[in-house]
Residue, then its C-alpha position, 0 to 999 in steps of 0.5 A: m505615918e503620913s503625919n510624922r513624914i509631914e512634920i518632918i518636912l515641915e520642920k526641914y521647910f522652916q530651915g530651909e533645907t527642903n527641895s521643890s518635891e517636898e514643898l510640893e507635897l506639903k503643898k498638896y498635903f495642906s490643901s487637901s481636906d484630911v489635914a491632921q488636927h495638930l497641923e491645922h494652923y499651917t494650912p493659912l500658910f500654905v494657902y496663902f502662898a497658893e493664892a499669891k501665886e495666882q495673883k496678878s498686878s494691875h498696876k501699870l508702870p511706865l515704861q518711858t524713862k524721862k531723856r535728859n537733853v544732854m545737848w543743852l546741858s553739854i552747851a551750858a557746861s561749855v559756856v560756864v567753862l569759856l567764862g571761867i577762862s576768860t575771867f582768869t585771863y582778864f584779871h591776870s593779864p599783865t597790863e603794863k611792863e612787868d619788872l622781870g628782874t633785869y638790871e640797866n646798870p651791871e654794877a646794880a645787877f652784880a650787887a643785886t646777885q651777891k645780895a642773893l647768893a649770900l642769902l642762899s649761902e646763909n639758907v644752905n649753911v643753915g641745912i648743912e648744921s641741921v645735917k650735923y644733928i642727924n650724923e650725931y644721932q646716927y652715931s649715937k644709935d649705932l654705939i647704943f645698938k653695938n653695945n647691946f648686941n656685944k653683951 
């Protein structure tokens, strides 16, 4: 009768459905000398678990971690940033007066303004022509969908 109960608990054990009291019962059963002959091949498994529980590691782990010197890292980062900013300003600083589009002669300024406005007008007209295509597409789409829904 006891071996039937042990077999049932073993089945539950391998399915992962046992509680701690059932596992304790299995450990006691397999550590005793009167184990059923057809269950003897499980004995080394439970003996191993008992021995492994008693083992203690003699390997010592270092408790101190390496500390990074954050101060030197921040100083190095600051130097790199300063070098980058100074290099950028050195190569991109105006060395001579740049032409900012100012004119001394009012007629030349007027002619340049007319030229810029003509260029702007051409580009706006191209954009307006594109909008005409969009309006044509919208009209065609409305015509198609209205005809489909009215049928």
